[in-house]
VOKE-591119 format. One line per 3 residues: number of its first residue (from 1); their letters; for each residue x, y, z of N, C-alpha, C. Coordinates in nm, 4 decimals. Example, Ala and Ser with C-alpha at 12.3 -4.5 7.8 and 13.67 -1.06 7.14 Angstrom:
residues 2
1> as> 1.3190/-0.5690/0.7800/1.2300/-0.4500/0.7800/1.3200/-0.3300/0.7800 | 1.2850/-0.2250/0.7080/1.3670/-0.1060/0.7140/1.2900/0.0030/0.7870
***
This chain:
residues 250
1> xxx> -3.4807/-9.7158/4.8648/-3.4793/-9.7012/4.7117/-3.4046/-9.7749/4.6644 | -3.2645/-9.7748/4.6586/-3.2144/-9.8391/4.5251/-3.1350/-9.9678/4.5927 | -3.1143/-10.0053/4.7228/-3.0288/-10.1109/4.7446/-3.1204/-10.1988/4.7898
4> xxx> -3.0781/-10.3552/4.6982/-3.1602/-10.4621/4.7260/-3.1233/-10.5250/4.8152 | -2.9642/-10.5530/4.8481/-2.9146/-10.6601/4.9379/-2.7620/-10.6140/4.9792 | -2.7261/-10.6074/5.0871/-2.5920/-10.6064/5.1058/-2.5486/-10.7103/5.1628
7> xxx> -2.3959/-10.7768/5.1128/-2.3419/-10.9109/5.1871/-2.1958/-10.8634/5.1899 | -2.1666/-10.9427/5.3130/-2.0303/-10.9034/5.3422/-1.9460/-11.0541/5.4094 | -1.8123/-11.0325/5.3761/-1.7107/-11.1792/5.4196/-1.5766/-11.0741/5.5016
10> xxx> -1.5946/-11.1581/5.5833/-1.4510/-11.1327/5.7252/-1.3291/-11.1948/5.6551 | -1.2321/-11.1732/5.6492/-1.1295/-11.2730/5.6477/-1.0095/-11.1664/5.6411 | -0.9168/-11.2262/5.5527/-0.7534/-11.1340/5.5843/-0.7141/-11.1495/5.4446
13> xxx> -0.6298/-11.0442/5.4293/-0.5770/-10.9998/5.3425/-0.4109/-10.9759/5.3563 | -0.3031/-11.0493/5.3038/-0.1900/-10.9814/5.3466/-0.1685/-10.9865/5.5029 | -0.2166/-11.1153/5.5616/-0.2126/-11.0849/5.7629/-0.2883/-10.9989/5.7739
16> xxx> -0.3636/-10.9283/5.7498/-0.4244/-10.8305/5.7814/-0.5939/-10.8557/5.7635 | -0.6811/-10.8493/5.9153/-0.8002/-10.8206/5.8847/-0.8823/-10.7578/5.7632 | -0.9614/-10.8151/5.6722/-1.0412/-10.7634/5.5955/-1.1908/-10.7637/5.5482
19> xxx> -1.2493/-10.6970/5.5160/-1.4008/-10.7356/5.5029/-1.4193/-10.6993/5.3481 | -1.4910/-10.7878/5.2990/-1.5394/-10.7957/5.1412/-1.6656/-10.7315/5.1502 | -1.7176/-10.6515/5.1215/-1.8769/-10.5927/5.0925/-1.9276/-10.6277/4.9098
22> xxx> -2.0451/-10.6740/4.9145/-2.0960/-10.7025/4.7467/-2.2150/-10.6337/4.7963 | -2.2745/-10.5288/4.6947/-2.4167/-10.4506/4.7391/-2.4601/-10.4933/4.5680 | -2.6286/-10.5038/4.6082/-2.6743/-10.5487/4.4984/-2.8011/-10.4357/4.4861
25> xxx> -2.7943/-10.3726/4.3896/-2.8931/-10.2717/4.3193/-2.9982/-10.3266/4.2515 | -3.1323/-10.2204/4.3471/-3.2389/-10.2687/4.2387/-3.2708/-10.1231/4.1480 | -3.2171/-10.0490/4.1362/-3.2299/-9.9611/4.0612/-3.0943/-9.9081/3.9498
28> xxx> -3.0875/-9.8683/3.8396/-2.9791/-9.9079/3.7506/-2.9212/-9.7463/3.7349 | -2.8132/-9.6899/3.7475/-2.7197/-9.6287/3.7408/-2.7630/-9.4806/3.7322 | -2.8510/-9.5017/3.5678/-2.9457/-9.3892/3.5276/-3.0085/-9.3252/3.6557
31> xxx> -3.1374/-9.4420/3.6838/-3.2154/-9.3893/3.7857/-3.1262/-9.2910/3.9179 | -3.0093/-9.3881/3.9677/-2.9840/-9.2993/4.1092/-2.9503/-9.1786/4.0256 | -2.8645/-9.1547/3.9067/-2.8346/-9.0323/3.8775/-2.9172/-8.9333/3.8455
34> xxx> -3.0599/-8.9656/3.8231/-3.1879/-8.8659/3.7755/-3.2268/-8.8244/3.9379 | -3.2094/-8.8800/4.0736/-3.2548/-8.8135/4.1540/-3.2516/-8.6700/4.1679 | -3.3172/-8.5772/4.2010/-3.2834/-8.4565/4.2217/-3.3234/-8.3765/4.3535
37> xxx> -3.2561/-8.3264/4.4428/-3.2474/-8.3267/4.5390/-3.3201/-8.1486/4.6192 | -3.3992/-8.1318/4.7067/-3.4355/-8.0154/4.7286/-3.4517/-7.9898/4.8731 | -3.5166/-7.8874/4.9232/-3.5272/-7.8830/5.0916/-3.6836/-7.8610/5.0927
40> xxx> -3.8052/-7.8366/5.0374/-3.9199/-7.8518/5.0990/-4.0329/-7.9014/4.9910 | -4.1497/-7.8915/5.0500/-4.2383/-7.9677/4.9410/-4.2870/-7.8973/4.8379 | -4.2745/-7.7503/4.8618/-4.3080/-7.6507/4.7439/-4.2082/-7.6756/4.6204
43> xxx> -4.0645/-7.7136/4.6721/-3.9947/-7.7240/4.5355/-4.0132/-7.8681/4.4747 | -4.0774/-7.9499/4.5685/-4.0791/-8.0992/4.4981/-4.2297/-8.1227/4.3778 | -4.3124/-7.9791/4.4677/-4.4370/-7.9657/4.3501/-4.4065/-7.8897/4.2593
46> xxx> -4.2725/-7.7920/4.2351/-4.2185/-7.7426/4.1256/-4.1440/-7.8322/4.0357 | -4.0892/-7.9140/4.0459/-4.0520/-8.0517/4.0030/-4.1825/-8.1819/3.9326 | -4.2470/-8.1364/4.0163/-4.3696/-8.2383/3.9440/-4.4274/-8.1866/3.8557
49> xxx> -4.4151/-8.0561/3.8070/-4.4736/-7.9693/3.7009/-4.3760/-7.9850/3.6066 | -4.2800/-7.9679/3.6601/-4.1536/-7.9941/3.5072/-4.1814/-8.1247/3.4922 | -4.2338/-8.2324/3.5466/-4.2448/-8.3741/3.4937/-4.3341/-8.3839/3.4038
52> xxx> -4.4315/-8.3437/3.4563/-4.6022/-8.3216/3.3749/-4.5600/-8.2404/3.2403 | -4.4927/-8.1051/3.2316/-4.4672/-8.0391/3.1108/-4.3682/-8.1291/3.0081 | -4.3106/-8.2330/3.0975/-4.1844/-8.2923/2.9919/-4.2723/-8.4263/2.9340
55> xxx> -4.3658/-8.4623/3.0090/-4.4638/-8.5883/2.9881/-4.3825/-8.7150/3.0441 | -4.2980/-8.6900/3.1299/-4.1806/-8.7648/3.2145/-4.2772/-8.9238/3.2867 | -4.2553/-9.0364/3.2883/-4.3110/-9.1347/3.3267/-4.2719/-9.1391/3.4811
58> xxx> -4.1558/-9.0862/3.4940/-4.1026/-9.1231/3.6388/-4.0440/-9.0047/3.7055 | -4.0431/-8.9581/3.8233/-3.9685/-8.8377/3.9174/-3.9194/-8.9223/4.0209 | -3.7655/-8.8677/4.0427/-3.7249/-8.9248/4.1365/-3.6704/-8.7848/4.2795
61> xxx> -3.7242/-8.7923/4.3601/-3.7053/-8.6733/4.4481/-3.6580/-8.6706/4.6254 | -3.5330/-8.6485/4.6027/-3.5147/-8.6203/4.7946/-3.5014/-8.5022/4.8264 | -3.6105/-8.5170/4.9479/-3.6477/-8.3572/4.9939/-3.5970/-8.3794/5.1422
64> xxx> -3.5580/-8.2639/5.1921/-3.5353/-8.2718/5.3237/-3.6016/-8.2185/5.4627 | -3.7442/-8.1968/5.4082/-3.8652/-8.1491/5.4898/-3.9863/-8.2371/5.4326 | -3.9626/-8.3667/5.4540/-4.0652/-8.4219/5.3909/-4.2235/-8.4021/5.4649
67> xxx> -4.3401/-8.3347/5.3961/-4.4636/-8.3593/5.4332/-4.5535/-8.4119/5.3555 | -4.6400/-8.4623/5.4390/-4.7541/-8.5813/5.3087/-4.8227/-8.5021/5.2822 | -4.8729/-8.5285/5.1095/-4.9530/-8.4431/5.0447/-5.0114/-8.5694/4.9599
70> xxx> -5.1104/-8.5276/4.8884/-5.2032/-8.6034/4.7777/-5.1451/-8.5376/4.6569 | -5.0846/-8.6411/4.6047/-4.9935/-8.6074/4.5019/-5.0738/-8.6335/4.3509 | -5.2033/-8.6958/4.3851/-5.2701/-8.6933/4.2829/-5.3382/-8.5579/4.2559
73> xxx> -5.3533/-8.5053/4.3559/-5.4359/-8.3773/4.3373/-5.3337/-8.2544/4.3344 | -5.2221/-8.2536/4.3461/-5.0763/-8.1710/4.3393/-5.0855/-8.1479/4.1606 | -5.1028/-8.3189/4.1228/-5.0825/-8.2895/3.9659/-5.1869/-8.2611/3.8707
76> xxx> -5.3369/-8.2617/3.9595/-5.4796/-8.1889/3.8778/-5.4443/-7.9903/3.8863 | -5.4277/-8.0145/4.0113/-5.4121/-7.8882/4.0289/-5.3279/-7.7858/3.9272 | -5.2090/-7.8700/3.9287/-5.0994/-7.8343/3.8223/-5.1490/-7.8071/3.6634
79> xxx> -5.2349/-7.9036/3.6525/-5.2602/-7.9608/3.5465/-5.3685/-7.8275/3.5078 | -5.4690/-7.8112/3.5868/-5.5494/-7.7069/3.5455/-5.5376/-7.5879/3.5312 | -5.4001/-7.5390/3.5974/-5.4163/-7.4171/3.5575/-5.2580/-7.3433/3.4543
82> xxx> -5.2340/-7.5132/3.3922/-5.1328/-7.5133/3.3127/-5.1635/-7.5600/3.1873 | -5.2636/-7.5639/3.1551/-5.3136/-7.6215/3.0223/-5.2518/-7.5914/2.9073 | -5.1579/-7.5123/2.8980/-5.1196/-7.4786/2.7260/-4.9851/-7.6031/2.7762
85> xxx> -4.9374/-7.6148/2.8798/-4.7795/-7.7091/2.8888/-4.8270/-7.8955/2.9258 | -4.9491/-7.9025/2.9780/-4.9964/-8.0028/3.0159/-5.1215/-8.0885/2.9273 | -5.0875/-8.1667/2.8773/-5.1684/-8.2108/2.7658/-5.2591/-8.3229/2.8207
88> xxx> -5.2145/-8.4142/2.9478/-5.2837/-8.5097/2.9798/-5.2497/-8.5339/3.1353 | -5.3636/-8.5562/3.1676/-5.3441/-8.5707/3.3409/-5.3293/-8.7086/3.3358 | -5.1812/-8.7847/3.4299/-5.1949/-8.9100/3.4121/-5.2322/-8.9471/3.5337
91> xxx> -5.2275/-9.0748/3.5721/-5.2443/-9.1539/3.6755/-5.1337/-9.1550/3.7678 | -5.1483/-9.1732/3.8771/-4.9855/-9.1104/3.9656/-4.9900/-9.2091/4.0714 | -4.8643/-9.3543/4.0881/-4.8581/-9.3848/4.1944/-4.7108/-9.3313/4.2690
94> xxx> -4.7373/-9.3150/4.3728/-4.5984/-9.2369/4.4784/-4.5597/-9.3565/4.6172 | -4.4362/-9.3598/4.5858/-4.3648/-9.4539/4.6944/-4.2589/-9.3534/4.7840 | -4.2700/-9.3958/4.9009/-4.1978/-9.2887/4.9623/-4.1103/-9.3697/5.0265
97> xxx> -3.9587/-9.3433/5.0601/-3.8275/-9.4058/5.1570/-3.7978/-9.3235/5.2476 | -3.7297/-9.3381/5.3736/-3.8171/-9.4412/5.3990/-3.9337/-9.4625/5.4523 | -3.9649/-9.5302/5.5546/-4.1237/-9.4715/5.5899/-4.1283/-9.3943/5.7096
100> xxx> -4.0446/-9.3420/5.7328/-4.0794/-9.2567/5.8911/-3.9325/-9.1044/5.8201 | -3.9200/-9.0192/5.9076/-3.8327/-8.9280/5.9324/-3.8524/-8.8057/5.8231 | -3.7709/-8.6962/5.8539/-3.8360/-8.5595/5.7520/-3.7515/-8.5934/5.6027
103> xxx> -3.5986/-8.6467/5.6057/-3.5221/-8.6718/5.4786/-3.5666/-8.7889/5.4155 | -3.6572/-8.7521/5.3008/-3.7139/-8.8750/5.2432/-3.6832/-8.8849/5.0858 | -3.7133/-8.9669/5.0224/-3.6645/-8.9800/4.8904/-3.8232/-9.0351/4.8053
106> xxx> -3.9100/-8.9597/4.7269/-3.9947/-9.0055/4.6483/-4.0093/-9.0102/4.5488 | -4.0874/-9.1565/4.4881/-4.0360/-9.2057/4.3756/-4.1927/-9.2021/4.3025 | -4.2195/-9.1132/4.1999/-4.3538/-9.0902/4.1731/-4.3539/-9.1738/3.9916
109> xxx> -4.4515/-9.2350/3.9714/-4.4706/-9.2831/3.8482/-4.5717/-9.2287/3.7608 | -4.5790/-9.1967/3.6266/-4.7063/-9.1109/3.5921/-4.7530/-9.2072/3.4783 | -4.8662/-9.2778/3.4894/-4.8844/-9.3312/3.3743/-4.9905/-9.2629/3.2611
112> xxx> -4.9568/-9.2642/3.1553/-5.0008/-9.1973/3.0496/-5.1350/-9.2760/2.9488 | -5.2005/-9.2505/2.8858/-5.2727/-9.2972/2.7126/-5.2094/-9.2751/2.6192 | -5.1435/-9.1726/2.6167/-5.0594/-9.1371/2.5224/-4.9138/-9.1263/2.5151
115> xxx> -4.8240/-9.1348/2.4373/-4.6915/-9.1736/2.4286/-4.6476/-9.0126/2.4719 | -4.4954/-8.9677/2.5159/-4.4756/-8.8598/2.5593/-4.4257/-8.8161/2.3926 | -4.3934/-8.8350/2.3126/-4.3538/-8.8032/2.2055/-4.5291/-8.7268/2.1371
118> xxx> -4.6204/-8.8065/2.1506/-4.7728/-8.7667/2.1020/-4.7818/-8.6217/2.1801 | -4.7804/-8.6429/2.3112/-4.8258/-8.5321/2.3890/-4.7141/-8.4215/2.4040 | -4.5563/-8.4291/2.3717/-4.5267/-8.3418/2.3469/-4.5404/-8.2361/2.2130
121> xxx> -4.5813/-8.3104/2.1421/-4.6277/-8.2992/1.9743/-4.7770/-8.2059/2.0073 | -4.8815/-8.2926/2.0491/-4.9594/-8.1987/2.1105/-4.9613/-8.0610/2.1581 | -4.8476/-8.0306/2.2808/-4.8120/-7.9152/2.3104/-4.7512/-7.8315/2.2239
124> xxx> -4.6395/-7.8727/2.1332/-4.6397/-7.7514/2.0246/-4.7347/-7.7085/1.9507 | -4.8414/-7.7932/1.9350/-4.9492/-7.7222/1.7957/-5.0360/-7.6474/1.9148 | -5.0460/-7.6347/2.0519/-5.1418/-7.5607/2.1547/-5.1035/-7.4537/2.1739
127> xxx> -4.9867/-7.4486/2.1720/-4.8685/-7.3607/2.2547/-4.9324/-7.1856/2.1931 | -4.9151/-7.2217/2.0546/-4.8937/-7.0493/1.9612/-5.0609/-7.0197/2.0169 | -5.1755/-7.0983/2.0483/-5.2790/-7.0355/2.0575/-5.2964/-6.9720/2.1732
130> xxx> -5.2253/-7.0151/2.2905/-5.2427/-6.9339/2.3820/-5.1388/-6.8060/2.3764 | -5.0318/-6.7855/2.2969/-4.9659/-6.6766/2.2587/-5.0434/-6.5798/2.1800 | -5.1553/-6.6396/2.1154/-5.2126/-6.5770/2.0217/-5.2904/-6.4769/2.0809
133> xxx> -5.4102/-6.5723/2.2285/-5.5127/-6.5564/2.2913/-5.4028/-6.4182/2.4239 | -5.3192/-6.4127/2.4523/-5.2355/-6.3005/2.5076/-5.2534/-6.2017/2.4220 | -5.1876/-6.1860/2.2847/-5.1958/-6.0938/2.2331/-5.2578/-6.0545/2.2241
136> xxx> -5.4157/-6.0903/2.2265/-5.5481/-6.0320/2.1702/-5.5945/-5.9634/2.2934 | -5.5539/-5.9863/2.3946/-5.5969/-5.8672/2.4897/-5.4938/-5.7932/2.5272 | -5.4145/-5.7742/2.4535/-5.2595/-5.6997/2.5255/-5.3158/-5.5496/2.5391
139> xxx> -5.3990/-5.4922/2.4113/-5.4381/-5.3541/2.4748/-5.5152/-5.3104/2.5401 | -5.5701/-5.4246/2.5931/-5.7324/-5.3880/2.6995/-5.6728/-5.3695/2.8475 | -5.6691/-5.2454/2.8970/-5.6785/-5.1868/3.0486/-5.8024/-5.2257/3.1402
142> xxx> -5.9258/-5.2507/3.0700/-6.0294/-5.2952/3.1957/-5.9952/-5.4549/3.1864 | -5.9658/-5.4909/3.3473/-6.0272/-5.6651/3.3526/-6.1436/-5.7344/3.3019 | -6.2368/-5.6503/3.3397/-6.3605/-5.7201/3.2954/-6.3748/-5.7443/3.1517
145> xxx> -6.3175/-5.6319/3.0171/-6.3276/-5.6320/2.9343/-6.2346/-5.7354/2.8313 | -6.0996/-5.7599/2.9459/-6.0364/-5.8718/2.9231/-6.0530/-6.0261/2.9383 | -6.1271/-6.0387/3.0430/-6.2260/-6.1499/3.0302/-6.3115/-6.1473/2.9705
148> xxx> -6.4039/-6.0698/2.9075/-6.4580/-6.0721/2.7839/-6.4027/-6.1333/2.6448 | -6.2887/-6.0538/2.6247/-6.2260/-6.0830/2.5105/-6.1774/-6.1859/2.5111 | -6.1117/-6.2524/2.5671/-6.0274/-6.4172/2.6237/-6.1585/-6.4963/2.5863
151> xxx> -6.3028/-6.4684/2.6476/-6.4089/-6.5687/2.6163/-6.4521/-6.5883/2.4829 | -6.4488/-6.4536/2.4504/-6.5034/-6.4265/2.2959/-6.4025/-6.5462/2.1593 | -6.2435/-6.5265/2.2205/-6.1457/-6.5641/2.1862/-6.1684/-6.6774/2.1476
154> xxx> -6.1775/-6.7921/2.3001/-6.2250/-6.9061/2.2840/-6.3150/-6.9702/2.2181 | -6.4474/-6.8990/2.2659/-6.5652/-6.9648/2.2023/-6.5981/-6.9720/2.0780 | -6.5225/-6.8310/2.0135/-6.5651/-6.8424/1.8368/-6.4632/-6.8827/1.7672
157> xxx> -6.3764/-6.9637/1.8044/-6.2764/-7.0500/1.7828/-6.3678/-7.1474/1.6820 | -6.4491/-7.2070/1.7510/-6.5360/-7.3243/1.6807/-6.6220/-7.3697/1.6974 | -6.7208/-7.4765/1.6116/-6.8428/-7.4768/1.6826/-6.8042/-7.6254/1.7471
160> xxx> -6.8123/-7.5793/1.8785/-6.7870/-7.7029/1.9581/-6.8913/-7.8171/1.9673 | -6.7999/-7.9066/2.0031/-6.9141/-8.0327/2.0311/-6.8171/-8.0728/2.2122 | -6.9569/-8.0783/2.2647/-6.9329/-8.0829/2.4530/-6.9069/-8.2482/2.4375
163> xxx> -6.7809/-8.2837/2.4488/-6.7391/-8.4381/2.4855/-6.6047/-8.4528/2.5730 | -6.6365/-8.5313/2.6344/-6.5061/-8.5529/2.7447/-6.3575/-8.5846/2.6899 | -6.2219/-8.5764/2.6686/-6.1308/-8.6262/2.5967/-6.0215/-8.6110/2.7258
166> xxx> -5.9423/-8.7471/2.7142/-5.7960/-8.7670/2.7751/-5.6898/-8.6873/2.7732 | -5.7310/-8.5880/2.6328/-5.6084/-8.4524/2.5752/-5.6919/-8.3662/2.5926 | -5.7731/-8.2908/2.7039/-5.8640/-8.1900/2.6657/-5.8323/-8.0455/2.6299
169> xxx> -5.7301/-8.0317/2.6241/-5.6461/-7.8973/2.5867/-5.6682/-7.9018/2.4505 | -5.5866/-8.0210/2.4179/-5.5707/-8.0400/2.2580/-5.7146/-8.0487/2.1950 | -5.7427/-8.1493/2.2481/-5.9565/-8.1614/2.1805/-5.9595/-8.0502/2.1335
172> xxx> -5.9977/-7.9920/2.2389/-6.0292/-7.8406/2.2648/-5.9836/-7.7661/2.1428 | -5.8911/-7.7555/2.1619/-5.8023/-7.6151/2.0721/-5.8086/-7.6854/1.9281 | -5.8137/-7.8123/1.8860/-5.7089/-7.8191/1.7496/-5.8120/-7.9642/1.6870
175> xxx> -5.9745/-8.0030/1.7917/-6.0725/-8.1169/1.7150/-6.1852/-8.0173/1.7517 | -6.2114/-7.9397/1.8339/-6.3580/-7.8750/1.8714/-6.4469/-7.9303/2.0209 | -6.3708/-8.0389/2.0676/-6.4197/-8.1145/2.1271/-6.3644/-8.0803/2.2630
178> xxx> -6.4778/-8.1032/2.3579/-6.4466/-8.0490/2.5060/-6.5531/-8.0607/2.5907 | -6.5330/-8.1311/2.7479/-6.6099/-8.0651/2.8164/-6.6228/-7.9524/2.9442 | -6.6666/-7.9182/3.0393/-6.6768/-7.7962/3.1262/-6.5347/-7.8460/3.1837
181> xxx> -6.4617/-7.8988/3.1842/-6.3567/-7.8920/3.2735/-6.1891/-7.8675/3.1862 | -6.2804/-7.8835/3.0542/-6.1376/-7.8639/2.9361/-6.1503/-7.6758/2.9277 | -6.3061/-7.6731/2.8983/-6.3132/-7.5310/2.8812/-6.2381/-7.4233/3.0141
184> xxx> -6.2984/-7.4945/3.0935/-6.2042/-7.3928/3.2159/-6.0756/-7.4169/3.2668 | -6.0449/-7.5141/3.2219/-5.8672/-7.5245/3.2644/-5.7932/-7.4043/3.1589 | -5.8405/-7.4155/3.0270/-5.8186/-7.3669/2.9295/-5.8374/-7.2036/2.9630
187> xxx> -5.9177/-7.1809/2.9887/-5.9628/-7.0367/3.0059/-5.9413/-6.9939/3.0851 | -5.8852/-7.0624/3.2261/-5.8216/-7.0074/3.3511/-5.6384/-7.0063/3.2698 | -5.5779/-7.1045/3.1862/-5.4434/-7.0934/3.1469/-5.4540/-6.9153/3.0867
190> xxx> -5.5590/-6.9420/3.0238/-5.5434/-6.7843/2.8770/-5.5253/-6.6763/2.9882 | -5.6237/-6.6433/3.1064/-5.6404/-6.5588/3.2273/-5.5531/-6.5119/3.2828 | -5.4648/-6.6401/3.3244/-5.3159/-6.6119/3.4264/-5.2572/-6.5949/3.3177
193> xxx> -5.2168/-6.6139/3.1893/-5.1050/-6.5605/3.1050/-5.1243/-6.4092/3.0355 | -5.2243/-6.3705/3.0787/-5.2778/-6.2060/3.0752/-5.2761/-6.1491/3.1828 | -5.2461/-6.2287/3.3542/-5.2182/-6.1590/3.4136/-5.3492/-6.1275/3.5128
196> xxx> -5.4279/-6.1724/3.4653/-5.5763/-6.1951/3.5403/-5.5876/-6.3210/3.6235 | -5.6730/-6.2631/3.7633/-5.7183/-6.4010/3.8789/-5.7783/-6.4501/3.8427 | -5.7669/-6.6016/3.7650/-5.8970/-6.6960/3.7203/-5.8636/-6.8431/3.8134
199> xxx> -5.9306/-6.8831/3.8417/-5.9603/-6.9913/3.9245/-6.0623/-7.1397/3.8602 | -5.9949/-7.2545/3.8458/-6.1085/-7.3487/3.8322/-6.1710/-7.4058/3.9676 | -6.3481/-7.4259/3.9646/-6.3794/-7.4736/4.0568/-6.4384/-7.6122/4.0071
202> xxx> -6.4388/-7.7028/4.0832/-6.4889/-7.8069/4.0327/-6.6346/-7.8512/4.1422 | -6.7084/-7.8962/4.1176/-6.8482/-7.9344/4.1925/-6.9599/-8.0230/4.0642 | -7.0575/-7.9327/4.1106/-7.2116/-8.0119/4.0379/-7.2486/-7.9159/4.0409
205> xxx> -7.3392/-7.9697/3.8933/-7.4362/-7.8262/3.8612/-7.5709/-7.9181/3.7753 | -7.6891/-7.8997/3.8617/-7.8050/-7.9717/3.8771/-7.7419/-8.1349/3.8974 | -7.6795/-8.1541/4.0039/-7.6542/-8.2390/4.0477/-7.5653/-8.3594/4.0100
208> xxx> -7.4716/-8.2912/3.8705/-7.3867/-8.3637/3.7701/-7.2459/-8.2840/3.7959 | -7.1482/-8.3713/3.8144/-6.9965/-8.2926/3.7929/-7.0007/-8.2145/3.7102 | -6.9240/-8.0820/3.7189/-6.9148/-7.9521/3.6712/-6.7998/-7.8858/3.7124
211> xxx> -6.7473/-7.7839/3.5678/-6.6175/-7.7410/3.6444/-6.6767/-7.5962/3.5972 | -6.6125/-7.4777/3.6018/-6.6219/-7.3387/3.5792/-6.5012/-7.2804/3.6344 | -6.5079/-7.1306/3.6410/-6.4072/-7.0388/3.6492/-6.4476/-6.9616/3.7854
214> xxx> -6.3936/-6.9321/3.8256/-6.3829/-6.8172/3.9621/-6.2684/-6.6918/3.9418 | -6.3602/-6.6065/3.9040/-6.2481/-6.4389/3.8567/-6.2769/-6.3138/3.9864 | -6.2093/-6.2756/3.9729/-6.2026/-6.1652/4.0524/-6.1545/-6.0511/3.9833
217> xxx> -6.2564/-5.9292/3.9998/-6.2654/-5.8189/3.9213/-6.2820/-5.6714/4.0140 | -6.2013/-5.5838/4.0512/-6.1865/-5.4901/4.1634/-6.2637/-5.5349/4.2673 | -6.1867/-5.6335/4.3173/-6.1497/-5.7233/4.4304/-6.2827/-5.7766/4.4724
220> xxx> -6.3585/-5.8154/4.3633/-6.4645/-5.9044/4.3742/-6.5051/-6.0066/4.3395 | -6.5671/-6.1075/4.3411/-6.5666/-6.2412/4.3121/-6.6347/-6.2748/4.1958 | -6.6695/-6.3386/4.1057/-6.7704/-6.3401/3.9805/-6.7294/-6.5444/3.9806
223> xxx> -6.8309/-6.5470/3.8729/-6.8284/-6.7057/3.8466/-6.8677/-6.6965/3.6996 | -6.7696/-6.7899/3.6328/-6.8315/-6.7832/3.4832/-6.8337/-6.9526/3.4525 | -6.9160/-6.9632/3.3601/-6.9911/-7.0930/3.3174/-6.9514/-7.1072/3.1528
226> xxx> -6.8393/-7.1492/3.1328/-6.8028/-7.1105/2.9151/-6.9202/-7.2088/2.8746 | -6.9459/-7.3030/2.9502/-7.0359/-7.3897/2.8100/-7.1478/-7.3558/2.7964 | -7.2348/-7.2228/2.8904/-7.3231/-7.1451/2.8331/-7.3089/-7.0969/2.6803
229> xxx> -7.1839/-7.0687/2.6897/-7.1706/-6.9855/2.5515/-7.1747/-7.0641/2.4679 | -7.0886/-7.2050/2.4670/-7.1150/-7.2876/2.3426/-7.2262/-7.3013/2.3282 | -7.3324/-7.3220/2.4171/-7.4701/-7.3478/2.3891/-7.5788/-7.2234/2.3421
232> xxx> -7.4915/-7.1708/2.3133/-7.5949/-6.9942/2.2673/-7.6264/-6.8872/2.3935 | -7.5164/-6.9126/2.4671/-7.5712/-6.8312/2.5723/-7.4632/-6.6931/2.5598 | -7.4200/-6.6376/2.6576/-7.3314/-6.5205/2.6734/-7.2842/-6.5396/2.7833
235> xxx> -7.1296/-6.4611/2.7825/-7.0950/-6.4469/2.9099/-7.1704/-6.4047/3.0435 | -7.1675/-6.4553/3.1486/-7.2154/-6.4120/3.2411/-7.1483/-6.4098/3.3507 | -7.1140/-6.2896/3.4310/-7.0185/-6.2583/3.5642/-7.1349/-6.2669/3.7067
238> xxx> -7.1348/-6.3850/3.7439/-7.2301/-6.4284/3.8330/-7.1595/-6.4224/4.0167 | -7.2325/-6.3722/4.1021/-7.1994/-6.3706/4.1912/-7.2468/-6.5089/4.2936 | -7.1826/-6.5540/4.4084/-7.2070/-6.6702/4.4628/-7.3579/-6.6939/4.5268
241> xxx> -7.4398/-6.5838/4.5368/-7.5779/-6.6067/4.5397/-7.6388/-6.6170/4.4628 | -7.5746/-6.5952/4.2933/-7.6951/-6.6405/4.1805/-7.6414/-6.7860/4.1340 | -7.5749/-6.8798/4.2179/-7.5113/-6.9597/4.1472/-7.6008/-7.0459/4.1915
244> xxx> -7.7366/-7.0715/4.1673/-7.8202/-7.1472/4.2810/-7.8266/-7.2793/4.1948 | -7.8194/-7.3481/4.0782/-7.7684/-7.4645/4.0429/-7.6604/-7.5514/4.0858 | -7.5316/-7.4494/4.1134/-7.4471/-7.5136/4.1704/-7.4047/-7.5569/4.2924
247> xxx> -7.3331/-7.6054/4.3319/-7.2640/-7.6775/4.4592/-7.1070/-7.7039/4.4490 | -7.0740/-7.6360/4.5469/-6.8944/-7.7120/4.5459/-6.8436/-7.6550/4.6912 | -6.7520/-7.6690/4.7066/-6.6685/-7.6637/4.8381/-6.6404/-7.5125/4.8665
250> x> -6.7400/-7.4412/4.9437/-6.7061/-7.3179/4.9376/-6.5914/-7.2772/5.0789
***
């Protein structure tokens, strides 16, 4: 990871044998100092989450019990459930040193379309909305009612335009534009902050890529498509058998 080349010379010094070693580094002192050491891949995922929240461009992680994972999937999953903190899902490049063994060093490079300063500014503007949503349902005891109230809180904020954006949370809450993924991720985060079980499901609707939510009420699973509310519908809790025009990996 850090060493480019090592050279040595053998000679004498004051009549004694001596070896002179010269090390050329491919990394800066600051890069090496930024390496964080953890034991498990679960801890690696936690550090990835912290990097995403800080809109960091790189992360250097040494892990004692390395296991192969899909880093792009980890980034997407974290972003989808933490929409209040992650403003843009970056492209991810990963390099692992060495090629074998359990004790490895992971170098992650995150490429954003927006600057870190802009992303952190967006984060500061949307976080109060999530706080307001949490307070909005604080007095409710029924989980079903909480889901309905959070739906109303989100849908009634704006006359939305259904359109994709590289900054889905900010565009949805501040500009009134978002696609099914933006709605599903923002809603899932609001629900999780209100201690409700809610996940993002990715699949197709009528053959086109689509995202919606999976919620649990009284140990029963239901599915919610928030875009229907944007288009003049109402919140519907559907069972799996009622999702006739949706397909996903069940």
